[in-house]
mmCIF file as Biopython writes it, N, C-alpha, C and O atoms, coordinates in Angstrom:
data_model
#
loop_
_atom_site.group_PDB
_atom_site.id
_atom_site.type_symbol
_atom_site.label_atom_id
_atom_site.label_alt_id
_atom_site.label_comp_id
_atom_site.label_asym_id
_atom_site.label_entity_id
_atom_site.label_seq_id
_atom_site.pdbx_PDB_ins_code
_atom_site.Cartn_x
_atom_site.Cartn_y
_atom_site.Cartn_z
_atom_site.occupancy
_atom_site.B_iso_or_equiv
_atom_site.auth_seq_id
_atom_site.auth_asym_id
_atom_site.pdbx_PDB_model_num
ATOM 1   N N  . MET A ? 1  ? 82.335  107.820 100.747 1.0 0.0 1  A 1 
ATOM 2   C CA . MET A ? 1  ? 82.978  108.557 101.812 1.0 0.0 1  A 1 
ATOM 3   C C  . MET A ? 1  ? 82.972  107.775 103.119 1.0 0.0 1  A 1 
ATOM 4   O O  . MET A ? 1  ? 83.908  107.880 103.912 1.0 0.0 1  A 1 
ATOM 5   N N  . ALA A ? 2  ? 81.943  107.007 103.343 1.0 0.0 2  A 1 
ATOM 6   C CA . ALA A ? 2  ? 81.852  106.206 104.562 1.0 0.0 2  A 1 
ATOM 7   C C  . ALA A ? 2  ? 82.963  105.163 104.605 1.0 0.0 2  A 1 
ATOM 8   O O  . ALA A ? 2  ? 83.497  104.881 105.678 1.0 0.0 2  A 1 
ATOM 9   N N  . THR A ? 3  ? 83.322  104.584 103.459 1.0 0.0 3  A 1 
ATOM 10  C CA . THR A ? 3  ? 84.388  103.582 103.464 1.0 0.0 3  A 1 
ATOM 11  C C  . THR A ? 3  ? 85.736  104.220 103.741 1.0 0.0 3  A 1 
ATOM 12  O O  . THR A ? 3  ? 86.576  103.610 104.404 1.0 0.0 3  A 1 
ATOM 13  N N  . ILE A ? 4  ? 85.965  105.416 103.258 1.0 0.0 4  A 1 
ATOM 14  C CA . ILE A ? 4  ? 87.234  106.103 103.540 1.0 0.0 4  A 1 
ATOM 15  C C  . ILE A ? 4  ? 87.352  106.362 105.037 1.0 0.0 4  A 1 
ATOM 16  O O  . ILE A ? 4  ? 88.404  106.130 105.632 1.0 0.0 4  A 1 
ATOM 17  N N  . LEU A ? 5  ? 86.287  106.835 105.633 1.0 0.0 5  A 1 
ATOM 18  C CA . LEU A ? 5  ? 86.287  107.088 107.066 1.0 0.0 5  A 1 
ATOM 19  C C  . LEU A ? 5  ? 86.457  105.782 107.840 1.0 0.0 5  A 1 
ATOM 20  O O  . LEU A ? 5  ? 87.164  105.733 108.846 1.0 0.0 5  A 1 
ATOM 21  N N  . SER A ? 6  ? 85.809  104.737 107.362 1.0 0.0 6  A 1 
ATOM 22  C CA . SER A ? 6  ? 85.920  103.436 108.011 1.0 0.0 6  A 1 
ATOM 23  C C  . SER A ? 6  ? 87.355  102.911 107.917 1.0 0.0 6  A 1 
ATOM 24  O O  . SER A ? 6  ? 87.884  102.400 108.904 1.0 0.0 6  A 1 
ATOM 25  N N  . ASN A ? 7  ? 87.990  103.028 106.753 1.0 0.0 7  A 1 
ATOM 26  C CA . ASN A ? 7  ? 89.385  102.599 106.591 1.0 0.0 7  A 1 
ATOM 27  C C  . ASN A ? 7  ? 90.311  103.412 107.493 1.0 0.0 7  A 1 
ATOM 28  O O  . ASN A ? 7  ? 91.244  102.870 108.085 1.0 0.0 7  A 1 
ATOM 29  N N  . GLN A ? 8  ? 90.050  104.694 107.590 1.0 0.0 8  A 1 
ATOM 30  C CA . GLN A ? 8  ? 90.863  105.565 108.444 1.0 0.0 8  A 1 
ATOM 31  C C  . GLN A ? 8  ? 90.737  105.135 109.902 1.0 0.0 8  A 1 
ATOM 32  O O  . GLN A ? 8  ? 91.728  105.101 110.631 1.0 0.0 8  A 1 
ATOM 33  N N  . THR A ? 9  ? 89.531  104.811 110.321 1.0 0.0 9  A 1 
ATOM 34  C CA . THR A ? 9  ? 89.308  104.379 111.699 1.0 0.0 9  A 1 
ATOM 35  C C  . THR A ? 9  ? 90.033  103.073 111.967 1.0 0.0 9  A 1 
ATOM 36  O O  . THR A ? 9  ? 90.623  102.913 113.035 1.0 0.0 9  A 1 
ATOM 37  N N  . GLN A ? 10 ? 90.008  102.129 111.026 1.0 0.0 10 A 1 
ATOM 38  C CA . GLN A ? 10 ? 90.701  100.853 111.201 1.0 0.0 10 A 1 
ATOM 39  C C  . GLN A ? 10 ? 92.207  101.057 111.280 1.0 0.0 10 A 1 
ATOM 40  O O  . GLN A ? 10 ? 92.880  100.418 112.088 1.0 0.0 10 A 1 
ATOM 41  N N  . LYS A ? 11 ? 92.738  101.943 110.446 1.0 0.0 11 A 1 
ATOM 42  C CA . LYS A ? 11 ? 94.177  102.225 110.491 1.0 0.0 11 A 1 
ATOM 43  C C  . LYS A ? 11 ? 94.563  102.834 111.832 1.0 0.0 11 A 1 
ATOM 44  O O  . LYS A ? 11 ? 95.583  102.469 112.415 1.0 0.0 11 A 1 
ATOM 45  N N  . THR A ? 12 ? 93.754  103.752 112.313 1.0 0.0 12 A 1 
ATOM 46  C CA . THR A ? 12 ? 94.023  104.390 113.594 1.0 0.0 12 A 1 
ATOM 47  C C  . THR A ? 12 ? 93.950  103.365 114.721 1.0 0.0 12 A 1 
ATOM 48  O O  . THR A ? 12 ? 94.779  103.375 115.631 1.0 0.0 12 A 1 
ATOM 49  N N  . LYS A ? 13 ? 92.959  102.485 114.657 1.0 0.0 13 A 1 
ATOM 50  C CA . LYS A ? 13 ? 92.819  101.456 115.682 1.0 0.0 13 A 1 
ATOM 51  C C  . LYS A ? 13 ? 94.036  100.531 115.679 1.0 0.0 13 A 1 
ATOM 52  O O  . LYS A ? 13 ? 94.550  100.178 116.740 1.0 0.0 13 A 1 
ATOM 53  N N  . HIS A ? 14 ? 94.497  100.140 114.495 1.0 0.0 14 A 1 
ATOM 54  C CA . HIS A ? 14 ? 95.685  99.290  114.396 1.0 0.0 14 A 1 
ATOM 55  C C  . HIS A ? 14 ? 96.908  100.026 114.946 1.0 0.0 14 A 1 
ATOM 56  O O  . HIS A ? 14 ? 97.730  99.443  115.654 1.0 0.0 14 A 1 
ATOM 57  N N  . TYR A ? 15 ? 97.016  101.297 114.615 1.0 0.0 15 A 1 
ATOM 58  C CA . TYR A ? 15 ? 98.140  102.096 115.101 1.0 0.0 15 A 1 
ATOM 59  C C  . TYR A ? 15 ? 98.113  102.167 116.618 1.0 0.0 15 A 1 
ATOM 60  O O  . TYR A ? 15 ? 99.150  102.012 117.263 1.0 0.0 15 A 1 
ATOM 61  N N  . GLN A ? 16 ? 96.946  102.400 117.194 1.0 0.0 16 A 1 
ATOM 62  C CA . GLN A ? 16 ? 96.847  102.479 118.649 1.0 0.0 16 A 1 
ATOM 63  C C  . GLN A ? 16 ? 97.197  101.145 119.292 1.0 0.0 16 A 1 
ATOM 64  O O  . GLN A ? 16 ? 97.871  101.109 120.322 1.0 0.0 16 A 1 
ATOM 65  N N  . THR A ? 17 ? 96.741  100.046 118.691 1.0 0.0 17 A 1 
ATOM 66  C CA . THR A ? 17 ? 97.059  98.726  119.230 1.0 0.0 17 A 1 
ATOM 67  C C  . THR A ? 17 ? 98.556  98.486  119.170 1.0 0.0 17 A 1 
ATOM 68  O O  . THR A ? 17 ? 99.151  97.997  120.130 1.0 0.0 17 A 1 
ATOM 69  N N  . ASP A ? 18 ? 99.168  98.831  118.040 1.0 0.0 18 A 1 
ATOM 70  C CA . ASP A ? 18 ? 100.610 98.667  117.894 1.0 0.0 18 A 1 
ATOM 71  C C  . ASP A ? 18 ? 101.360 99.484  118.945 1.0 0.0 18 A 1 
ATOM 72  O O  . ASP A ? 18 ? 102.332 99.005  119.530 1.0 0.0 18 A 1 
ATOM 73  N N  . GLN A ? 19 ? 100.914 100.702 119.181 1.0 0.0 19 A 1 
ATOM 74  C CA . GLN A ? 19 ? 101.564 101.557 120.180 1.0 0.0 19 A 1 
ATOM 75  C C  . GLN A ? 19 ? 101.380 100.996 121.590 1.0 0.0 19 A 1 
ATOM 76  O O  . GLN A ? 19 ? 102.286 101.086 122.418 1.0 0.0 19 A 1 
ATOM 77  N N  . GLN A ? 20 ? 100.209 100.419 121.863 1.0 0.0 20 A 1 
ATOM 78  C CA . GLN A ? 20 ? 99.982  99.824  123.176 1.0 0.0 20 A 1 
ATOM 79  C C  . GLN A ? 20 ? 100.904 98.630  123.402 1.0 0.0 20 A 1 
ATOM 80  O O  . GLN A ? 20 ? 101.425 98.445  124.501 1.0 0.0 20 A 1 
ATOM 81  N N  . VAL A ? 21 ? 101.102 97.829  122.371 1.0 0.0 21 A 1 
ATOM 82  C CA . VAL A ? 21 ? 101.996 96.675  122.472 1.0 0.0 21 A 1 
ATOM 83  C C  . VAL A ? 21 ? 103.423 97.149  122.730 1.0 0.0 21 A 1 
ATOM 84  O O  . VAL A ? 21 ? 104.115 96.601  123.588 1.0 0.0 21 A 1 
ATOM 85  N N  . LYS A ? 22 ? 103.859 98.158  121.997 1.0 0.0 22 A 1 
ATOM 86  C CA . LYS A ? 22 ? 105.208 98.693  122.205 1.0 0.0 22 A 1 
ATOM 87  C C  . LYS A ? 22 ? 105.358 99.248  123.619 1.0 0.0 22 A 1 
ATOM 88  O O  . LYS A ? 22 ? 106.387 99.057  124.267 1.0 0.0 22 A 1 
ATOM 89  N N  . TYR A ? 23 ? 104.318 99.938  124.088 1.0 0.0 23 A 1 
ATOM 90  C CA . TYR A ? 23 ? 104.350 100.503 125.431 1.0 0.0 23 A 1 
ATOM 91  C C  . TYR A ? 23 ? 104.464 99.393  126.477 1.0 0.0 23 A 1 
ATOM 92  O O  . TYR A ? 23 ? 105.252 99.504  127.417 1.0 0.0 23 A 1 
ATOM 93  N N  . LEU A ? 24 ? 103.686 98.332  126.319 1.0 0.0 24 A 1 
ATOM 94  C CA . LEU A ? 24 ? 103.734 97.229  127.273 1.0 0.0 24 A 1 
ATOM 95  C C  . LEU A ? 24 ? 105.098 96.559  127.285 1.0 0.0 24 A 1 
ATOM 96  O O  . LEU A ? 24 ? 105.589 96.167  128.344 1.0 0.0 24 A 1 
ATOM 97  N N  . HIS A ? 25 ? 105.714 96.425  126.115 1.0 0.0 25 A 1 
ATOM 98  C CA . HIS A ? 25 ? 107.053 95.838  126.050 1.0 0.0 25 A 1 
ATOM 99  C C  . HIS A ? 25 ? 108.065 96.733  126.758 1.0 0.0 25 A 1 
ATOM 100 O O  . HIS A ? 25 ? 108.922 96.243  127.493 1.0 0.0 25 A 1 
ATOM 101 N N  . LEU A ? 26 ? 107.969 98.027  126.540 1.0 0.0 26 A 1 
ATOM 102 C CA . LEU A ? 26 ? 108.882 98.958  127.208 1.0 0.0 26 A 1 
ATOM 103 C C  . LEU A ? 26 ? 108.665 98.960  128.721 1.0 0.0 26 A 1 
ATOM 104 O O  . LEU A ? 26 ? 109.615 99.011  129.501 1.0 0.0 26 A 1 
ATOM 105 N N  . GLU A ? 27 ? 107.400 98.903  129.112 1.0 0.0 27 A 1 
ATOM 106 C CA . GLU A ? 27 ? 107.088 98.872  130.540 1.0 0.0 27 A 1 
ATOM 107 C C  . GLU A ? 27 ? 107.668 97.618  131.195 1.0 0.0 27 A 1 
ATOM 108 O O  . GLU A ? 27 ? 108.205 97.683  132.301 1.0 0.0 27 A 1 
ATOM 109 N N  . ALA A ? 28 ? 107.560 96.489  130.518 1.0 0.0 28 A 1 
ATOM 110 C CA . ALA A ? 28 ? 108.123 95.244  131.040 1.0 0.0 28 A 1 
ATOM 111 C C  . ALA A ? 28 ? 109.646 95.338  131.126 1.0 0.0 28 A 1 
ATOM 112 O O  . ALA A ? 28 ? 110.247 94.846  132.081 1.0 0.0 28 A 1 
ATOM 113 N N  . GLU A ? 29 ? 110.260 95.961  130.141 1.0 0.0 29 A 1 
ATOM 114 C CA . GLU A ? 29 ? 111.722 96.110  130.161 1.0 0.0 29 A 1 
ATOM 115 C C  . GLU A ? 29 ? 112.165 97.013  131.302 1.0 0.0 29 A 1 
ATOM 116 O O  . GLU A ? 29 ? 113.166 96.732  131.961 1.0 0.0 29 A 1 
ATOM 117 N N  . VAL A ? 30 ? 111.436 98.084  131.539 1.0 0.0 30 A 1 
ATOM 118 C CA . VAL A ? 30 ? 111.756 98.991  132.651 1.0 0.0 30 A 1 
ATOM 119 C C  . VAL A ? 30 ? 111.616 98.255  133.976 1.0 0.0 30 A 1 
ATOM 120 O O  . VAL A ? 30 ? 112.469 98.392  134.853 1.0 0.0 30 A 1 
ATOM 121 N N  . ASP A ? 31 ? 110.549 97.474  134.130 1.0 0.0 31 A 1 
ATOM 122 C CA . ASP A ? 31 ? 110.369 96.706  135.358 1.0 0.0 31 A 1 
ATOM 123 C C  . ASP A ? 31 ? 111.521 95.740  135.580 1.0 0.0 31 A 1 
ATOM 124 O O  . ASP A ? 31 ? 112.018 95.605  136.697 1.0 0.0 31 A 1 
ATOM 125 N N  . MET A ? 32 ? 111.948 95.063  134.507 1.0 0.0 32 A 1 
ATOM 126 C CA . MET A ? 32 ? 113.055 94.112  134.617 1.0 0.0 32 A 1 
ATOM 127 C C  . MET A ? 32 ? 114.340 94.833  135.019 1.0 0.0 32 A 1 
ATOM 128 O O  . MET A ? 32 ? 115.083 94.347  135.871 1.0 0.0 32 A 1 
ATOM 129 N N  . LEU A ? 33 ? 114.602 95.976  134.418 1.0 0.0 33 A 1 
ATOM 130 C CA . LEU A ? 33 ? 115.807 96.733  134.748 1.0 0.0 33 A 1 
ATOM 131 C C  . LEU A ? 33 ? 115.778 97.238  136.188 1.0 0.0 33 A 1 
ATOM 132 O O  . LEU A ? 33 ? 116.804 97.236  136.869 1.0 0.0 33 A 1 
ATOM 133 N N  . LEU A ? 34 ? 114.614 97.667  136.650 1.0 0.0 34 A 1 
ATOM 134 C CA . LEU A ? 34 ? 114.498 98.103  138.044 1.0 0.0 34 A 1 
ATOM 135 C C  . LEU A ? 34 ? 114.748 96.944  139.004 1.0 0.0 34 A 1 
ATOM 136 O O  . LEU A ? 34 ? 115.366 97.129  140.052 1.0 0.0 34 A 1 
ATOM 137 N N  . GLN A ? 35 ? 114.274 95.756  138.652 1.0 0.0 35 A 1 
ATOM 138 C CA . GLN A ? 35 ? 114.535 94.582  139.481 1.0 0.0 35 A 1 
ATOM 139 C C  . GLN A ? 35 ? 116.026 94.261  139.513 1.0 0.0 35 A 1 
ATOM 140 O O  . GLN A ? 35 ? 116.561 93.892  140.558 1.0 0.0 35 A 1 
ATOM 141 N N  . ARG A ? 36 ? 116.693 94.399  138.372 1.0 0.0 36 A 1 
ATOM 142 C CA . ARG A ? 36 ? 118.142 94.139  138.333 1.0 0.0 36 A 1 
ATOM 143 C C  . ARG A ? 36 ? 118.900 95.156  139.176 1.0 0.0 36 A 1 
ATOM 144 O O  . ARG A ? 36 ? 119.839 94.800  139.887 1.0 0.0 36 A 1 
ATOM 145 N N  . ILE A ? 37 ? 118.493 96.422  139.099 1.0 0.0 37 A 1 
ATOM 146 C CA . ILE A ? 37 ? 119.141 97.463  139.902 1.0 0.0 37 A 1 
ATOM 147 C C  . ILE A ? 37 ? 118.944 97.177  141.381 1.0 0.0 37 A 1 
ATOM 148 O O  . ILE A ? 37 ? 119.885 97.284  142.168 1.0 0.0 37 A 1 
ATOM 149 N N  . THR A ? 38 ? 117.730 96.814  141.761 1.0 0.0 38 A 1 
ATOM 150 C CA . THR A ? 38 ? 117.443 96.498  143.158 1.0 0.0 38 A 1 
ATOM 151 C C  . THR A ? 38 ? 118.291 95.325  143.627 1.0 0.0 38 A 1 
ATOM 152 O O  . THR A ? 38 ? 118.849 95.359  144.724 1.0 0.0 38 A 1 
ATOM 153 N N  . ALA A ? 39 ? 118.391 94.288  142.804 1.0 0.0 39 A 1 
ATOM 154 C CA . ALA A ? 39 ? 119.195 93.118  143.167 1.0 0.0 39 A 1 
ATOM 155 C C  . ALA A ? 39 ? 120.666 93.492  143.316 1.0 0.0 39 A 1 
ATOM 156 O O  . ALA A ? 39 ? 121.332 93.032  144.243 1.0 0.0 39 A 1 
ATOM 157 N N  . LEU A ? 40 ? 121.175 94.320  142.413 1.0 0.0 40 A 1 
ATOM 158 C CA . LEU A ? 40 ? 122.573 94.760  142.512 1.0 0.0 40 A 1 
ATOM 159 C C  . LEU A ? 40 ? 122.805 95.593  143.764 1.0 0.0 40 A 1 
ATOM 160 O O  . LEU A ? 40 ? 123.832 95.454  144.428 1.0 0.0 40 A 1 
ATOM 161 N N  . MET A ? 41 ? 121.852 96.455  144.083 1.0 0.0 41 A 1 
ATOM 162 C CA . MET A ? 41 ? 121.998 97.276  145.290 1.0 0.0 41 A 1 
ATOM 163 C C  . MET A ? 41 ? 121.964 96.413  146.544 1.0 0.0 41 A 1 
ATOM 164 O O  . MET A ? 41 ? 122.722 96.648  147.485 1.0 0.0 41 A 1 
ATOM 165 N N  . GLU A ? 42 ? 121.078 95.405  146.557 1.0 0.0 42 A 1 
ATOM 166 C CA . GLU A ? 42 ? 121.020 94.510  147.701 1.0 0.0 42 A 1 
ATOM 167 C C  . GLU A ? 42 ? 122.315 93.708  147.821 1.0 0.0 42 A 1 
ATOM 168 O O  . GLU A ? 42 ? 122.833 93.511  148.920 1.0 0.0 42 A 1 
ATOM 169 N N  . ARG A ? 43 ? 122.830 93.249  146.684 1.0 0.0 43 A 1 
ATOM 170 C CA . ARG A ? 43 ? 124.086 92.502  146.699 1.0 0.0 43 A 1 
ATOM 171 C C  . ARG A ? 43 ? 125.226 93.398  147.168 1.0 0.0 43 A 1 
ATOM 172 O O  . ARG A ? 43 ? 126.125 92.951  147.880 1.0 0.0 43 A 1 
ATOM 173 N N  . LYS A ? 44 ? 125.183 94.650  146.768 1.0 0.0 44 A 1 
ATOM 174 C CA . LYS A ? 44 ? 126.202 95.602  147.182 1.0 0.0 44 A 1 
ATOM 175 C C  . LYS A ? 44 ? 126.174 95.787  148.697 1.0 0.0 44 A 1 
ATOM 176 O O  . LYS A ? 44 ? 127.225 95.859  149.333 1.0 0.0 44 A 1 
ATOM 177 N N  . GLN A ? 45 ? 124.981 95.863  149.274 1.0 0.0 45 A 1 
ATOM 178 C CA . GLN A ? 45 ? 124.862 96.009  150.729 1.0 0.0 45 A 1 
ATOM 179 C C  . GLN A ? 45 ? 125.354 94.765  151.446 1.0 0.0 45 A 1 
ATOM 180 O O  . GLN A ? 45 ? 126.009 94.864  152.484 1.0 0.0 45 A 1 
ATOM 181 N N  . VAL A ? 46 ? 125.045 93.601  150.904 1.0 0.0 46 A 1 
ATOM 182 C CA . VAL A ? 46 ? 125.466 92.347  151.536 1.0 0.0 46 A 1 
ATOM 183 C C  . VAL A ? 46 ? 126.975 92.202  151.478 1.0 0.0 46 A 1 
ATOM 184 O O  . VAL A ? 46 ? 127.596 91.788  152.457 1.0 0.0 46 A 1 
ATOM 185 N N  . THR A ? 47 ? 127.572 92.537  150.345 1.0 0.0 47 A 1 
ATOM 186 C CA . THR A ? 47 ? 129.021 92.378  150.213 1.0 0.0 47 A 1 
ATOM 187 C C  . THR A ? 47 ? 129.783 93.453  150.967 1.0 0.0 47 A 1 
ATOM 188 O O  . THR A ? 47 ? 130.960 93.256  151.272 1.0 0.0 47 A 1 
ATOM 189 N N  . SER A ? 48 ? 129.164 94.573  151.278 1.0 0.0 48 A 1 
ATOM 190 C CA . SER A ? 48 ? 129.884 95.628  151.985 1.0 0.0 48 A 1 
ATOM 191 C C  . SER A ? 48 ? 129.974 95.355  153.483 1.0 0.0 48 A 1 
ATOM 192 O O  . SER A ? 48 ? 130.845 95.919  154.145 1.0 0.0 48 A 1 
ATOM 193 N N  . VAL A ? 49 ? 129.122 94.526  154.031 1.0 0.0 49 A 1 
ATOM 194 C CA . VAL A ? 49 ? 129.125 94.252  155.468 1.0 0.0 49 A 1 
ATOM 195 C C  . VAL A ? 49 ? 130.434 93.622  155.940 1.0 0.0 49 A 1 
ATOM 196 O O  . VAL A ? 49 ? 130.986 94.095  156.933 1.0 0.0 49 A 1 
ATOM 197 N N  . PRO A ? 50 ? 130.968 92.578  155.285 1.0 0.0 50 A 1 
ATOM 198 C CA . PRO A ? 50 ? 132.231 92.000  155.776 1.0 0.0 50 A 1 
ATOM 199 C C  . PRO A ? 50 ? 133.392 92.994  155.735 1.0 0.0 50 A 1 
ATOM 200 O O  . PRO A ? 50 ? 134.247 92.964  156.620 1.0 0.0 50 A 1 
ATOM 201 N N  . TYR A ? 51 ? 133.444 93.861  154.746 1.0 0.0 51 A 1 
ATOM 202 C CA . TYR A ? 51 ? 134.524 94.839  154.656 1.0 0.0 51 A 1 
ATOM 203 C C  . TYR A ? 51 ? 134.461 95.834  155.798 1.0 0.0 51 A 1 
ATOM 204 O O  . TYR A ? 51 ? 135.484 96.218  156.365 1.0 0.0 51 A 1 
ATOM 205 N N  . GLU A ? 52 ? 133.248 96.245  156.126 1.0 0.0 52 A 1 
ATOM 206 C CA . GLU A ? 52 ? 133.110 97.212  157.215 1.0 0.0 52 A 1 
ATOM 207 C C  . GLU A ? 52 ? 133.517 96.588  158.539 1.0 0.0 52 A 1 
ATOM 208 O O  . GLU A ? 52 ? 134.115 97.259  159.380 1.0 0.0 52 A 1 
ATOM 209 N N  . SER A ? 53 ? 133.206 95.326  158.734 1.0 0.0 53 A 1 
ATOM 210 C CA . SER A ? 53 ? 133.578 94.687  159.990 1.0 0.0 53 A 1 
ATOM 211 C C  . SER A ? 53 ? 135.084 94.456  160.071 1.0 0.0 53 A 1 
ATOM 212 O O  . SER A ? 53 ? 135.634 94.290  161.160 1.0 0.0 53 A 1 
ATOM 213 N N  . ALA A ? 54 ? 135.744 94.445  158.921 1.0 0.0 54 A 1 
ATOM 214 C CA . ALA A ? 54 ? 137.197 94.267  158.908 1.0 0.0 54 A 1 
ATOM 215 C C  . ALA A ? 54 ? 137.928 95.589  159.115 1.0 0.0 54 A 1 
ATOM 216 O O  . ALA A ? 54 ? 139.158 95.619  159.130 1.0 0.0 54 A 1 
ATOM 217 N N  . GLY A ? 55 ? 137.179 96.685  159.275 1.0 0.0 55 A 1 
ATOM 218 C CA . GLY A ? 55 ? 137.793 97.964  159.572 1.0 0.0 55 A 1 
ATOM 219 C C  . GLY A ? 55 ? 137.965 98.872  158.368 1.0 0.0 55 A 1 
ATOM 220 O O  . GLY A ? 55 ? 138.561 99.942  158.493 1.0 0.0 55 A 1 
ATOM 221 N N  . ARG A ? 56 ? 137.461 98.477  157.202 1.0 0.0 56 A 1 
ATOM 222 C CA . ARG A ? 56 ? 137.569 99.335  156.025 1.0 0.0 56 A 1 
ATOM 223 C C  . ARG A ? 56 ? 136.434 100.336 156.040 1.0 0.0 56 A 1 
ATOM 224 O O  . ARG A ? 56 ? 135.353 100.056 156.558 1.0 0.0 56 A 1 
ATOM 225 N N  . SER A ? 57 ? 136.683 101.500 155.471 1.0 0.0 57 A 1 
ATOM 226 C CA . SER A ? 57 ? 135.649 102.524 155.465 1.0 0.0 57 A 1 
ATOM 227 C C  . SER A ? 57 ? 134.587 102.201 154.425 1.0 0.0 57 A 1 
ATOM 228 O O  . SER A ? 57 ? 134.842 101.490 153.453 1.0 0.0 57 A 1 
ATOM 229 N N  . ASN A ? 58 ? 133.410 102.730 154.644 1.0 0.0 58 A 1 
ATOM 230 C CA . ASN A ? 58 ? 132.284 102.502 153.751 1.0 0.0 58 A 1 
ATOM 231 C C  . ASN A ? 58 ? 132.542 103.078 152.364 1.0 0.0 58 A 1 
ATOM 232 O O  . ASN A ? 58 ? 132.115 102.491 151.370 1.0 0.0 58 A 1 
ATOM 233 N N  . SER A ? 59 ? 133.235 104.218 152.273 1.0 0.0 59 A 1 
ATOM 234 C CA . SER A ? 59 ? 133.503 104.824 150.968 1.0 0.0 59 A 1 
ATOM 235 C C  . SER A ? 59 ? 134.442 103.953 150.138 1.0 0.0 59 A 1 
ATOM 236 O O  . SER A ? 59 ? 134.284 103.870 148.921 1.0 0.0 59 A 1 
ATOM 237 N N  . GLN A ? 60 ? 135.412 103.305 150.771 1.0 0.0 60 A 1 
ATOM 238 C CA . GLN A ? 60 ? 136.298 102.393 150.045 1.0 0.0 60 A 1 
ATOM 239 C C  . GLN A ? 60 ? 135.512 101.210 149.504 1.0 0.0 60 A 1 
ATOM 240 O O  . GLN A ? 60 ? 135.730 100.794 148.365 1.0 0.0 60 A 1 
ATOM 241 N N  . THR A ? 61 ? 134.618 100.670 150.286 1.0 0.0 61 A 1 
ATOM 242 C CA . THR A ? 61 ? 133.793 99.529  149.876 1.0 0.0 61 A 1 
ATOM 243 C C  . THR A ? 61 ? 132.908 99.920  148.714 1.0 0.0 61 A 1 
ATOM 244 O O  . THR A ? 61 ? 132.793 99.167  147.747 1.0 0.0 61 A 1 
ATOM 245 N N  . ASN A ? 62 ? 132.278 101.088 148.787 1.0 0.0 62 A 1 
ATOM 246 C CA . ASN A ? 62 ? 131.405 101.539 147.706 1.0 0.0 62 A 1 
ATOM 247 C C  . ASN A ? 62 ? 132.171 101.694 146.408 1.0 0.0 62 A 1 
ATOM 248 O O  . ASN A ? 62 ? 131.667 101.324 145.348 1.0 0.0 62 A 1 
ATOM 249 N N  . LEU A ? 63 ? 133.361 102.226 146.470 1.0 0.0 63 A 1 
ATOM 250 C CA . LEU A ? 63 ? 134.160 102.399 145.260 1.0 0.0 63 A 1 
ATOM 251 C C  . LEU A ? 63 ? 134.519 101.049 144.641 1.0 0.0 63 A 1 
ATOM 252 O O  . LEU A ? 63 ? 134.494 100.900 143.420 1.0 0.0 63 A 1 
ATOM 253 N N  . GLU A ? 64 ? 134.853 100.074 145.475 1.0 0.0 64 A 1 
ATOM 254 C CA . GLU A ? 64 ? 135.203 98.759  144.964 1.0 0.0 64 A 1 
ATOM 255 C C  . GLU A ? 64 ? 134.017 98.096  144.291 1.0 0.0 64 A 1 
ATOM 256 O O  . GLU A ? 64 ? 134.174 97.495  143.228 1.0 0.0 64 A 1 
ATOM 257 N N  . VAL A ? 65 ? 132.827 98.189  144.885 1.0 0.0 65 A 1 
ATOM 258 C CA . VAL A ? 65 ? 131.632 97.581  144.310 1.0 0.0 65 A 1 
ATOM 259 C C  . VAL A ? 65 ? 131.250 98.285  143.023 1.0 0.0 65 A 1 
ATOM 260 O O  . VAL A ? 65 ? 130.919 97.629  142.036 1.0 0.0 65 A 1 
ATOM 261 N N  . GLU A ? 66 ? 131.290 99.617  143.016 1.0 0.0 66 A 1 
ATOM 262 C CA . GLU A ? 66 ? 130.926 100.362 141.823 1.0 0.0 66 A 1 
ATOM 263 C C  . GLU A ? 66 ? 131.880 100.073 140.680 1.0 0.0 66 A 1 
ATOM 264 O O  . GLU A ? 66 ? 131.449 100.010 139.529 1.0 0.0 66 A 1 
ATOM 265 N N  . SER A ? 67 ? 133.153 99.898  140.959 1.0 0.0 67 A 1 
ATOM 266 C CA . SER A ? 67 ? 134.102 99.621  139.886 1.0 0.0 67 A 1 
ATOM 267 C C  . SER A ? 67 ? 133.920 98.225  139.319 1.0 0.0 67 A 1 
ATOM 268 O O  . SER A ? 67 ? 134.288 97.973  138.171 1.0 0.0 67 A 1 
ATOM 269 N N  . SER A ? 68 ? 133.352 97.303  140.110 1.0 0.0 68 A 1 
ATOM 270 C CA . SER A ? 68 ? 133.126 95.947  139.598 1.0 0.0 68 A 1 
ATOM 271 C C  . SER A ? 68 ? 131.867 95.870  138.752 1.0 0.0 68 A 1 
ATOM 272 O O  . SER A ? 68 ? 131.694 94.922  137.986 1.0 0.0 68 A 1 
ATOM 273 N N  . ILE A ? 69 ? 130.983 96.861  138.879 1.0 0.0 69 A 1 
ATOM 274 C CA . ILE A ? 69 ? 129.746 96.877  138.093 1.0 0.0 69 A 1 
ATOM 275 C C  . ILE A ? 69 ? 130.012 97.425  136.771 1.0 0.0 69 A 1 
ATOM 276 O O  . ILE A ? 69 ? 129.101 97.526  135.949 1.0 0.0 69 A 1 
#
């Protein structure tokens, strides 16, 4: 009976390790996606400045940037 319990514990430990690895990969992917979103938003702000100075409205600029994404 001790070996069955021991095997069960090892399987559970492996399962937990596997889940932790998957979680870390997902966490890294979320971080990467958030960085990409931030970069796109910053680029959107930078590209909208020349349009606003040319007399175009901010809503027109936002629509143009969003349609290019």
